[in-house]
C-alpha positions as CSV (number, residue, x, y, z in Angstrom):
1,X,-29.6,13.4,18.7
2,X,-31.5,16.0,16.7
3,X,-35.1,16.6,17.1
4,X,-37.7,14.0,16.2
5,X,-35.2,11.1,16.6
6,X,-33.7,12.1,13.2
7,X,-30.0,11.3,13.1
8,X,-27.5,14.1,12.0
9,X,-25.7,13.7,8.7
10,X,-22.3,15.0,8.5
11,X,-21.2,16.7,5.4
12,X,-17.5,16.7,4.6
13,X,-15.5,18.9,2.2
14,X,-14.5,17.3,-1.1
15,X,-10.7,17.3,0.0
16,X,-11.8,15.4,3.3
17,X,-13.8,12.9,1.3
18,X,-10.8,12.2,-1.2
19,X,-8.4,12.0,1.8
20,X,-10.8,9.4,3.3
21,X,-11.1,7.4,0.1
22,X,-7.2,7.5,-0.2
23,X,-6.8,6.3,3.4
24,X,-9.2,3.4,2.8
25,X,-7.4,2.5,-0.3
26,X,-4.1,2.3,1.7
27,X,-5.3,0.0,4.3
28,X,-4.2,-3.3,2.8
29,X,-0.9,-2.1,2.2
30,X,-0.4,-0.9,5.9
31,X,-1.5,-4.2,7.0
32,X,1.1,-5.8,4.5
33,X,3.8,-3.6,5.9
34,X,2.8,-4.2,9.5
35,X,2.9,-7.9,9.0
36,X,6.3,-7.6,7.5
37,X,7.4,-5.5,10.4
38,X,6.1,-8.0,12.9
39,X,8.0,-11.0,11.3
40,X,11.2,-9.1,11.2
41,X,10.9,-8.3,14.8
42,X,10.4,-11.9,15.7
43,X,13.7,-12.6,13.8
44,X,12.2,-14.0,10.6
45,X,12.0,-12.9,7.0
46,X,9.7,-13.4,4.2
47,X,11.1,-15.3,1.3
48,X,8.2,-15.5,-1.0
49,X,4.9,-13.3,-1.8
50,X,2.8,-12.1,0.9
51,X,-0.9,-12.2,0.0
52,X,-3.9,-10.9,1.9
53,X,-7.7,-10.8,1.0
54,X,-10.3,-8.6,2.3
55,X,-13.0,-10.7,3.9
56,X,-15.8,-8.3,3.1
57,X,-15.1,-7.5,-0.6
58,X,-12.9,-10.5,-1.6
59,X,-10.2,-8.1,-3.1
60,X,-6.8,-9.6,-3.0
61,X,-3.4,-7.9,-2.5
62,X,-0.3,-9.1,-3.1
63,X,3.3,-8.0,-2.0
64,X,5.8,-9.3,-4.3
65,X,9.6,-8.9,-3.7
66,X,11.1,-7.0,-6.5
67,X,14.3,-7.6,-8.6
68,X,17.5,-5.6,-7.7
69,X,17.4,-3.2,-10.8
70,X,15.2,-0.8,-8.6
71,X,16.9,2.1,-6.8
72,X,16.7,2.2,-3.0
73,X,13.9,3.8,-1.1
74,X,14.2,7.5,-1.5
75,X,13.1,7.9,2.1
76,X,15.3,5.4,4.1
77,X,17.7,4.1,1.6
78,X,16.5,0.4,2.2
79,X,16.6,-2.2,-0.8
80,X,14.0,-4.4,0.8
81,X,11.2,-3.5,-1.6
82,X,8.0,-5.3,-2.8
83,X,5.3,-5.0,-5.4
84,X,1.8,-4.0,-4.6
85,X,-0.8,-5.2,-7.0
86,X,-4.0,-3.1,-6.8
87,X,-5.9,-5.1,-9.4
88,X,-6.6,-4.3,-13.1
89,X,-2.8,-4.2,-13.9
90,X,-2.1,-1.3,-11.4
91,X,1.1,-1.9,-9.6
92,X,3.2,0.1,-7.1
93,X,6.5,-0.3,-5.5
94,X,6.6,-0.2,-1.7
95,X,9.5,0.0,0.8
96,X,8.8,-2.7,3.3
97,X,11.1,-1.0,6.0
98,X,9.5,2.5,6.1
99,X,6.3,1.7,4.2
100,X,6.9,4.4,1.5
101,X,4.7,3.7,-1.4
102,X,5.7,4.9,-4.9
103,X,3.8,6.0,-7.8
104,X,1.2,3.7,-9.4
105,X,2.1,2.3,-12.9
106,X,0.4,0.1,-15.4
107,X,2.4,-3.0,-14.9
108,X,5.6,-3.7,-13.0
109,X,7.8,-2.1,-15.5
110,X,6.0,1.2,-15.6
111,X,6.0,1.1,-11.7
112,X,9.7,0.4,-11.5
113,X,10.4,3.3,-14.0
114,X,8.3,5.8,-11.8
115,X,9.9,4.6,-8.7
116,X,13.5,5.0,-10.2
117,X,12.4,8.7,-11.3
118,X,11.1,9.5,-7.8
119,X,13.3,11.7,-5.5
């Protein structure tokens, strides 16, 4: 503790703040991917949408299973893909095996197009 009982305040670089902000934004999707992985390990599979809600903020995130017109995951080759809805119409495709998240798009069609272009 600093003199006179004052707490020290940490200052981070702009890059560190942006990385932390991005990490915070990715938490719900890591939760979804982890839940999917646990369910698979237990010998089950998800046949519908998986929806989670942040208790503090009330934000809702949904992992929806995608159609088969998407290319397989560029990282692991899996075809087990889902949609991640960020709110405001922003959508991304996520591999539910390796947790790779594709580029964000304005709606499902845009997200799928960007996913298919990714290498």
